[in-house]
C-alpha positions as CSV (number, residue, x, y, z in Angstrom):
1,M,62.4,142.6,116.6
2,N,60.6,143.3,119.9
3,R,62.3,144.4,123.1
4,T,61.7,141.1,124.9
5,L,63.4,139.1,122.1
6,K,66.4,141.5,122.1
7,N,66.8,141.0,125.9
8,I,66.7,137.2,125.5
9,L,69.3,137.3,122.8
10,A,71.5,139.6,124.8
11,L,71.3,137.3,127.9
12,G,72.2,134.3,125.7
13,L,75.2,136.1,124.3
14,L,76.4,137.1,127.8
15,A,76.0,133.5,129.0
16,T,78.0,132.2,126.0
17,L,80.8,134.7,126.7
18,A,80.8,133.9,130.4
19,F,81.1,130.1,129.6
20,G,84.1,130.8,127.3
21,L,85.9,132.9,130.0
22,F,85.3,130.2,132.6
23,A,86.7,127.4,130.3
24,A,89.8,129.5,129.4
25,C,90.6,130.1,133.1
26,G,90.4,126.4,133.9
27,D,87.8,126.7,136.7
28,D,86.8,123.1,137.6
29,D,83.7,123.9,139.7
30,P,81.4,120.8,139.6
31,D,78.3,122.9,138.6
32,Q,80.3,124.5,135.8
33,Q,81.5,121.1,134.6
34,Q,77.9,120.0,134.3
35,Q,77.0,123.1,132.4
36,Q,79.9,122.7,130.0
37,Q,79.0,119.1,129.4
38,A,75.4,120.0,128.7
39,V,76.4,122.7,126.2
40,A,78.9,120.3,124.5
41,E,76.3,117.6,124.2
42,Q,73.8,120.0,122.8
43,Q,76.4,121.3,120.3
44,Q,77.2,117.7,119.2
45,D,73.5,116.9,118.8
46,E,73.1,120.0,116.6
47,Q,76.0,118.9,114.5
48,Q,74.6,115.5,114.0
49,G,71.1,116.8,113.2
50,T,69.4,115.4,116.3
51,T,68.2,118.7,117.7
52,T,64.4,118.4,118.0
53,A,63.6,122.0,118.9
54,A,62.5,123.2,115.4
55,P,59.2,125.0,115.3
56,A,56.2,122.9,114.7
57,R,55.4,124.6,111.4
58,Q,58.9,124.0,110.1
59,Q,58.7,120.3,111.0
60,Q,55.3,120.0,109.3
61,D,56.6,121.7,106.1
62,Q,59.6,119.4,106.0
63,Q,57.5,116.3,106.4
64,Q,55.1,117.4,103.6
65,A,58.1,118.1,101.3
66,Q,59.9,114.8,101.9
67,P,58.9,111.6,100.2
68,A,58.2,108.4,102.2
69,A,61.4,106.5,103.0
70,P,61.7,103.4,100.7
71,V,60.9,100.0,102.1
72,A,62.6,96.9,100.7
73,D,60.8,93.7,99.9
74,E,63.2,91.7,102.1
75,P,65.6,92.4,104.9
76,L,69.2,93.3,104.3
77,K,71.4,90.2,104.9
78,I,75.0,90.6,105.8
79,G,77.4,87.7,105.7
80,F,80.3,87.5,108.2
81,L,83.0,85.2,106.6
82,A,85.8,84.7,109.1
83,D,87.9,82.1,110.9
84,F,86.3,80.0,113.6
85,S,88.7,77.1,113.1
86,G,92.3,76.8,112.0
87,P,95.3,79.1,112.8
88,L,93.2,82.3,113.1
89,A,90.4,80.8,115.2
90,E,91.2,83.1,118.1
91,F,90.2,86.1,116.0
92,G,86.9,85.2,114.4
93,P,84.6,85.3,117.5
94,A,86.3,88.5,118.7
95,I,85.9,90.3,115.4
96,Q,82.3,89.1,115.1
97,T,81.4,91.1,118.2
98,G,82.1,94.3,116.1
99,V,79.7,93.1,113.4
100,E,77.1,92.2,115.9
101,L,77.3,95.6,117.6
102,A,77.0,97.4,114.3
103,I,73.8,95.4,113.4
104,K,72.4,96.1,116.9
105,H,72.9,99.8,116.4
106,L,71.3,99.7,112.9
107,N,68.3,97.7,114.1
108,D,67.8,99.7,117.3
109,A,67.7,102.8,115.0
110,G,64.8,101.3,113.0
111,G,66.7,98.9,110.8
112,V,67.5,99.4,107.1
113,L,64.7,100.0,104.5
114,G,62.0,99.1,106.9
115,H,63.5,95.8,108.2
116,D,65.9,94.5,110.8
117,V,69.3,93.6,109.4
118,V,70.0,89.9,109.5
119,L,73.5,88.3,110.1
120,V,74.7,85.0,108.6
121,V,78.1,83.6,109.6
122,G,80.5,81.4,107.7
123,D,83.9,79.8,108.7
124,T,86.9,79.9,106.3
125,G,89.2,77.8,108.5
126,L,92.1,79.7,106.8
127,D,91.6,77.3,103.9
128,P,90.9,78.7,100.3
129,T,88.7,75.7,99.3
130,Q,86.6,75.9,102.4
131,A,86.4,79.7,102.2
132,T,85.1,79.7,98.6
133,E,82.6,77.0,99.4
134,E,81.3,79.0,102.5
135,A,81.2,82.1,100.3
136,R,79.0,80.3,97.8
137,R,76.7,79.0,100.6
138,L,76.3,82.5,102.0
139,I,75.5,84.0,98.6
140,E,73.6,81.2,96.8
141,V,71.8,79.5,99.7
142,E,71.6,82.1,102.5
143,G,71.1,85.0,100.1
144,V,73.4,87.6,101.7
145,H,73.6,90.9,99.9
146,A,77.1,91.8,101.1
147,I,79.9,90.2,103.2
148,V,82.1,91.5,106.0
149,G,85.3,89.5,105.6
150,P,87.3,87.4,105.1
151,L,90.1,88.0,107.5
152,A,93.3,86.8,105.9
153,S,94.6,88.5,102.7
154,G,95.1,85.2,100.7
155,I,91.6,84.0,101.6
156,T,90.1,87.4,100.8
157,L,91.7,87.4,97.3
158,A,90.5,83.8,96.7
159,V,86.9,84.7,97.7
160,A,86.8,88.0,95.8
161,E,88.2,86.6,92.5
162,S,86.4,83.2,92.5
163,V,83.0,83.9,94.1
164,A,82.1,87.4,95.1
165,T,83.1,89.3,92.0
166,P,81.5,86.7,89.6
167,S,78.4,86.8,91.8
168,G,78.3,90.6,92.0
169,V,78.4,90.7,95.8
170,P,80.5,93.3,97.6
171,I,82.9,92.3,100.3
172,I,84.6,94.5,102.9
173,S,87.5,92.8,104.7
174,P,88.2,94.3,108.1
175,S,91.7,92.9,108.3
176,A,93.2,91.9,104.9
177,T,96.2,94.2,104.7
178,S,98.2,92.9,101.8
179,P,99.1,95.4,99.1
180,Q,98.1,92.8,96.5
181,L,94.4,93.6,97.2
182,T,95.0,97.0,95.6
183,I,95.6,95.4,92.2
184,A,93.1,92.6,92.4
185,E,90.8,92.0,89.4
186,D,87.5,92.5,91.4
187,N,85.3,94.9,89.3
188,D,85.1,97.2,92.3
189,Y,83.4,94.6,94.5
190,L,86.4,94.3,96.9
191,F,86.9,96.9,99.7
192,R,88.7,96.9,103.0
193,S,88.0,98.9,106.2
194,T,91.6,98.5,107.4
195,T,94.8,99.9,106.0
196,S,97.3,98.4,103.5
197,D,100.7,97.1,104.7
198,A,102.2,99.7,102.4
199,A,101.8,101.8,105.6
200,Q,102.6,99.1,108.2
201,G,106.0,98.1,106.7
202,P,107.6,101.5,107.1
203,V,106.4,101.9,110.7
204,L,107.7,98.4,111.5
205,A,111.1,99.5,110.0
206,Q,110.9,102.7,112.1
207,L,110.3,100.6,115.2
208,A,113.2,98.3,114.5
209,A,115.5,101.3,114.0
210,S,114.3,102.9,117.2
211,Q,115.4,99.8,119.1
212,G,119.0,100.2,117.9
213,L,118.8,97.3,115.4
214,S,120.8,97.4,112.2
215,N,120.6,93.7,111.1
216,V,117.4,91.6,111.4
217,G,116.1,88.2,110.3
218,I,112.6,87.9,108.9
219,L,110.4,84.9,108.9
220,Y,107.2,85.5,106.8
221,I,104.3,83.2,106.0
222,N,104.4,82.5,102.2
223,D,101.0,83.9,101.3
224,P,99.9,87.4,100.0
225,Y,99.8,88.8,103.6
226,G,103.3,87.6,104.5
227,Q,104.8,88.4,101.2
228,G,103.3,91.9,101.1
229,L,104.3,92.9,104.6
230,A,107.8,91.5,104.2
231,E,108.3,93.4,101.0
232,S,107.0,96.6,102.5
233,F,109.3,96.3,105.5
234,E,112.3,95.5,103.3
235,S,111.7,98.5,101.1
236,A,111.6,100.8,104.1
237,W,114.5,99.2,106.1
238,G,117.9,100.8,105.9
239,G,119.9,98.0,107.5
240,D,120.8,94.5,106.7
241,F,118.3,91.7,106.6
242,T,117.9,88.0,105.8
243,S,114.4,87.1,104.7
244,V,113.1,83.5,104.7
245,S,109.6,82.3,103.8
246,I,107.8,79.6,105.8
247,E,104.8,77.4,105.0
248,D,101.8,76.8,107.2
249,G,101.6,73.5,109.0
250,Q,105.3,72.7,109.3
251,A,106.2,70.6,112.3
252,S,109.4,72.5,112.7
253,Y,110.9,75.8,111.4
254,L,114.4,75.2,112.7
255,A,116.1,75.2,109.3
256,E,114.5,78.5,108.4
257,L,115.4,80.0,111.8
258,Q,119.1,79.0,111.3
259,Q,119.0,80.6,107.8
260,A,117.5,83.8,109.2
261,S,120.1,84.0,111.9
262,A,123.2,83.0,109.9
263,N,124.3,86.6,109.0
264,G,124.5,88.0,112.5
265,A,120.8,89.1,112.9
266,Q,120.2,90.9,116.1
267,A,116.4,90.2,116.2
268,L,113.7,88.3,114.4
269,I,110.8,89.9,112.6
270,A,107.8,87.5,113.0
271,I,105.4,88.0,110.1
272,A,103.0,85.0,110.6
273,F,100.0,83.8,112.5
274,P,99.8,82.6,116.1
275,Q,100.0,78.8,115.3
276,Q,103.1,79.1,113.2
277,A,104.7,81.7,115.5
278,E,104.1,79.4,118.5
279,V,106.3,76.8,116.9
280,F,109.2,78.9,115.7
281,L,109.3,81.2,118.7
282,R,109.7,78.2,121.0
283,E,112.4,76.7,118.7
284,A,114.3,80.0,118.5
285,L,114.3,80.4,122.3
286,E,115.2,76.7,123.0
287,Q,118.0,76.7,120.4
288,G,119.4,80.1,121.5
289,L,119.0,81.5,117.9
290,F,116.9,84.6,118.9
291,D,115.7,86.2,122.1
292,H,114.7,89.5,120.6
293,F,111.5,89.6,118.5
294,L,109.4,92.2,116.7
295,F,105.8,91.3,115.9
296,V,102.9,92.4,113.6
297,D,99.1,92.3,113.5
298,G,99.1,88.6,112.7
299,T,101.0,87.8,115.9
300,K,99.1,90.3,118.1
301,S,97.7,87.4,120.1
302,Q,96.7,86.5,123.6
303,D,96.9,82.8,122.6
304,L,100.6,83.3,121.8
305,I,101.3,84.7,125.2
306,D,99.6,81.8,126.8
307,A,101.5,79.3,124.7
308,I,105.0,80.7,125.0
309,G,104.8,82.4,128.4
310,G,104.5,86.0,129.2
311,E,107.9,86.1,130.8
312,Y,109.6,85.3,127.5
313,L,107.7,88.0,125.5
314,N,107.4,90.7,128.1
315,G,108.3,94.2,126.8
316,M,108.6,93.0,123.1
317,Q,106.8,95.2,120.6
318,G,105.0,95.0,117.3
319,T,102.9,97.0,114.9
320,A,99.3,96.8,113.7
321,P,96.7,99.0,112.1
322,A,95.2,101.2,114.8
323,A,92.3,103.6,115.4
324,G,94.7,106.4,116.4
325,P,94.2,108.9,119.2
326,E,90.7,108.8,120.6
327,S,88.4,110.6,118.1
328,D,84.8,111.2,118.8
329,S,83.9,108.2,116.7
330,L,86.3,105.9,118.6
331,F,85.0,107.3,121.9
332,F,81.4,106.5,121.1
333,F,82.3,103.1,119.7
334,N,84.2,102.2,122.9
335,Q,81.4,103.4,125.0
336,G,78.9,101.3,123.1
337,Y,81.2,98.2,123.0
338,E,81.8,98.4,126.8
339,L,78.0,98.8,127.4
340,E,77.3,95.7,125.3
341,Y,80.3,93.4,126.2
342,G,81.7,94.8,129.5
343,E,85.2,95.6,128.4
344,L,87.3,96.3,125.3
345,S,89.1,93.5,123.6
346,P,92.9,93.7,123.0
347,L,92.6,91.9,119.7
348,P,92.7,93.9,116.5
349,F,90.2,94.6,113.7
350,I,87.0,94.7,115.8
351,R,86.4,98.4,115.1
352,E,87.1,97.8,111.4
353,A,84.5,95.1,111.3
354,Y,82.0,97.4,113.0
355,D,82.7,100.1,110.4
356,A,82.3,97.7,107.5
357,A,78.8,96.5,108.6
358,I,77.7,100.1,109.3
359,A,78.8,101.2,105.9
360,I,76.9,98.4,104.2
361,G,73.7,99.3,106.1
362,L,74.1,103.0,105.2
363,A,74.9,102.2,101.6
364,A,71.7,100.1,101.2
365,Q,69.6,102.9,102.8
366,I,71.1,105.5,100.4
367,G,70.5,103.3,97.4
368,G,66.9,102.5,98.5
369,S,67.5,98.8,97.8
370,V,69.3,95.7,99.2
371,D,70.5,94.8,95.7
372,S,74.2,94.0,95.9
373,E,75.3,96.1,93.0
374,T,73.4,99.1,94.5
375,I,75.1,98.6,97.8
376,R,78.5,98.5,96.1
377,D,77.7,101.7,94.1
378,N,76.8,103.6,97.3
379,L,79.5,102.5,99.7
380,R,81.6,105.6,98.8
381,A,78.6,107.9,99.1
382,A,78.1,106.6,102.7
383,A,81.5,107.5,103.8
384,A,83.0,110.5,102.0
385,P,82.6,114.3,101.9
386,P,80.8,116.5,101.2
387,G,77.9,115.1,103.3
388,D,77.4,116.0,106.9
389,T,79.6,114.0,109.3
390,Y,78.3,111.1,111.4
391,R,80.2,108.8,113.6
392,A,80.2,105.4,115.3
393,G,77.8,104.7,118.1
394,F,74.0,104.2,118.3
395,N,73.0,107.9,118.5
396,S,75.0,109.0,115.5
397,V,74.2,106.0,113.4
398,A,70.5,106.6,114.1
399,S,70.9,110.2,113.0
400,A,72.7,109.2,109.9
401,L,69.8,106.8,108.9
402,D,67.3,109.6,109.6
403,A,69.3,112.0,107.5
404,I,69.3,109.6,104.6
405,R,65.6,109.1,104.9
406,N,65.2,112.8,104.7
407,G,67.2,113.0,101.5
408,D,70.4,114.4,103.0
409,S,74.0,113.4,102.1
410,I,76.1,111.9,104.8
411,N,79.8,111.2,105.6
412,Y,80.3,108.3,108.0
413,E,83.6,108.5,109.8
414,G,84.4,105.2,111.3
415,A,85.7,104.2,114.6
416,A,88.9,102.8,113.0
417,T,89.4,104.9,109.9
418,T,87.6,107.6,107.9
419,L,86.6,105.1,105.2
420,D,87.4,107.5,102.5
421,W,87.8,104.8,99.9
422,D,89.8,105.4,96.8
423,A,89.1,103.8,93.4
424,N,90.7,100.5,94.5
425,G,88.6,100.2,97.6
426,D,91.5,101.1,99.8
427,V,91.6,103.4,102.8
428,T,94.5,105.8,102.1
429,S,94.9,107.5,105.4
430,G,94.8,106.4,109.0
431,Y,97.1,105.1,111.8
432,I,99.5,102.3,112.5
433,G,100.0,101.5,116.2
434,V,102.9,100.2,118.2
435,W,101.8,97.7,120.8
436,Q,103.7,95.5,123.3
437,F,103.4,92.3,125.4
438,S,103.2,93.4,129.0
439,D,102.8,91.2,132.1
440,G,100.8,88.6,130.2
441,T,98.6,91.0,128.3
442,I,98.7,93.3,125.3
443,E,98.9,97.0,125.7
444,E,99.0,99.9,123.2
445,V,102.1,102.1,123.1
446,S,101.7,104.8,120.4
447,V,100.3,105.6,117.0
448,T,101.8,107.0,113.8
449,A,99.6,108.8,111.3
450,F,100.0,108.1,107.6
451,D,98.6,109.2,104.2
452,L,99.2,107.0,101.2
453,S,97.2,109.2,98.8
454,G,100.4,110.8,97.5
455,G,102.2,107.5,97.1
456,P,104.1,105.1,99.5
457,I,105.4,106.3,102.8
458,V,108.9,107.6,102.7
459,A,111.5,104.7,103.0
460,T,114.4,104.9,105.3
461,P,117.5,105.2,103.0
462,S,120.2,102.6,103.3
463,A,123.4,103.7,105.1
464,S,125.4,102.7,101.9
465,D,123.6,105.3,99.7
466,D,125.9,108.0,98.4
467,D,125.1,111.7,98.8
468,Q,122.1,111.1,100.9
469,A,120.5,113.8,103.1
470,M,121.1,113.8,106.8
471,I,119.4,110.8,108.4
472,S,118.4,110.6,112.0
473,D,119.0,107.5,114.1
474,E,115.4,107.8,115.4
475,P,112.2,109.4,114.2
476,L,111.0,112.8,115.4
477,T,108.3,112.0,118.0
478,I,105.9,114.9,118.8
479,G,103.9,114.8,122.0
480,F,100.4,116.2,122.0
481,L,99.4,117.1,125.6
482,A,95.8,118.2,125.8
483,D,92.4,117.5,127.4
484,F,90.6,114.3,126.5
485,S,88.7,114.2,129.7
486,G,87.5,116.8,132.2
487,P,85.9,120.2,131.6
488,L,87.8,120.8,128.3
489,A,87.4,117.3,126.9
490,E,85.4,118.8,124.0
491,F,88.5,120.5,122.6
492,G,91.3,117.9,122.8
493,P,90.1,115.6,119.9
494,E,89.3,118.5,117.6
495,I,92.6,120.3,118.2
496,L,94.4,117.0,117.7
497,N,93.1,116.9,114.1
498,G,95.2,119.9,113.3
499,V,98.3,118.2,114.7
500,V,97.6,115.0,112.8
501,L,97.1,117.0,109.6
502,A,100.5,118.7,110.1
503,V,102.2,115.3,110.6
504,Q,100.5,113.9,107.5
505,H,101.8,116.8,105.5
506,L,105.3,116.4,106.9
507,N,105.4,112.6,106.1
508,R,103.9,113.0,102.6
509,A,106.8,115.5,102.0
510,G,109.4,112.9,102.9
511,G,109.4,113.0,106.7
512,V,112.0,114.7,108.9
513,L,115.6,113.6,108.7
514,G,114.7,110.5,106.7
515,Q,112.1,109.2,109.2
516,P,108.3,109.5,109.4
517,V,107.2,111.7,112.2
518,A,105.3,110.0,115.0
519,I,102.6,111.3,117.4
520,V,102.1,110.3,121.1
521,T,99.2,111.8,123.0
522,G,98.7,112.6,126.7
523,D,95.6,113.7,128.6
524,T,95.9,116.5,131.1
525,A,92.2,116.5,132.2
526,L,92.6,120.1,133.3
527,D,94.4,118.8,136.4
528,P,97.9,120.0,137.2
529,T,99.0,116.8,138.9
530,Q,97.8,114.6,136.0
531,A,99.3,117.0,133.5
532,T,102.8,116.9,135.0
533,E,102.6,113.1,135.3
534,E,101.6,112.8,131.7
535,T,104.4,115.2,130.7
536,R,106.9,113.1,132.4
537,R,105.5,110.0,130.7
538,L,105.7,111.6,127.3
539,I,109.3,112.7,127.9
540,E,110.8,110.0,130.0
541,V,108.9,106.9,128.7
542,E,107.7,107.7,125.2
543,G,110.8,109.8,124.4
544,V,109.1,112.7,122.7
545,H,111.4,115.5,121.4
546,A,108.9,118.3,121.5
547,I,105.3,118.8,122.8
548,V,102.3,120.6,121.3
549,G,100.2,121.7,124.3
550,P,98.9,121.9,126.9
551,L,95.6,123.7,126.2
552,A,94.8,125.6,129.5
């Protein structure tokens, strides 16, 4: 090694050490911030395989060693089968934006197997007959190779068992949460990019307990979604409950409401869709049967606010699958979504739909074919270790496609979940969020991490059980106060992964004092004023019992 090269390396080492000292001291000089951001962006580019500074000879050798990327005889066609009419018509167009953004990112990155990806849309109308007819049209007439959707659990099961599985076409639902999907006879053609209600039910029970409730009424839609979530809640709930099923299309739900309230229920758990909820919420309020409600993903609806009136729902909360604290993947998805559509949507399952479409595109590229069975067989290879990690957003998706073309293994981590699918096509770890109606809009409140790989989430024991361990009246809530913006923004999301892992281990071991542990995050931005305000919010508003952080 010559003296000049040694000097260059020494200067580089000194610069790296100086940068680390400045970051630890919390210096917020603007020039330094730009330097930190540049270094962080370079490091991320290197992790994602996008660095282009390799010597010319090395690039030439790699190109000579690599075979030409395969080119398909036809473009990859993805069907989006969702609700554009019927009770869930509010959700179809919103969730479609996630699919469209995914296809834009794939196509802007050069497409899949030498062609732009094509999208074909079908409407289920929340009707099994219409849904299966539309699925056949997408497969037999339009020639789609894979489907994102349907949305509702009952419709998803009907399409999977009657059409997709016999036809050998994989489907990935972004929103079907019923535990019944886990045991479906689907020959491994049914996947979902959202989480099972085996996780949402316990978090809903935890939310009800945190509001001081001990006796609730439950109205649930009598389909796989409603049945599954109601059963999951009941298994985790330690108090009294009266559970009543309802059917879609009823002109009135007064008799069911009276039955649900007959045993002294303090609140109503509304497990339904917006059109049904609009009817029974109005009747419950007008008849004075309930004025306290808890909601779920199916009733996380702006249309419901507009129909009932924000003043009647203000401050009431619900649960839904969530993306969790802002990961790098979520950050870049949000960035791309806002660039394309102007602002983020409050409606659920848009990120999950994006992830599903990206996974289909990557699986086809890995398999070197748009054949449906090949896509199915490579979905897990697209989104699981030990491949290099790639994330949502155009730049990382483009890098993932390049890596596949170069013969490398990849691990796509989605904007919503990791997509580490198990043998049943289920995502076994992720987050359930708590949200609330606030001043005529929907806002996110907190998230709880979960891991179902070791079995169901711990249930809250009934107060009547004998010889039970000590049970807390509320879950342990841990605050994580760190930097998600500002000069140290690179570190917050990575350090958060350690906290999330710890909470997952605690919850898999039975939780703490009979309750799953919850996480609430706050952003200091390396600013003392913002940090103290965020600390007060975590303690006084979110009610955390202890805080991990801050960083600086």
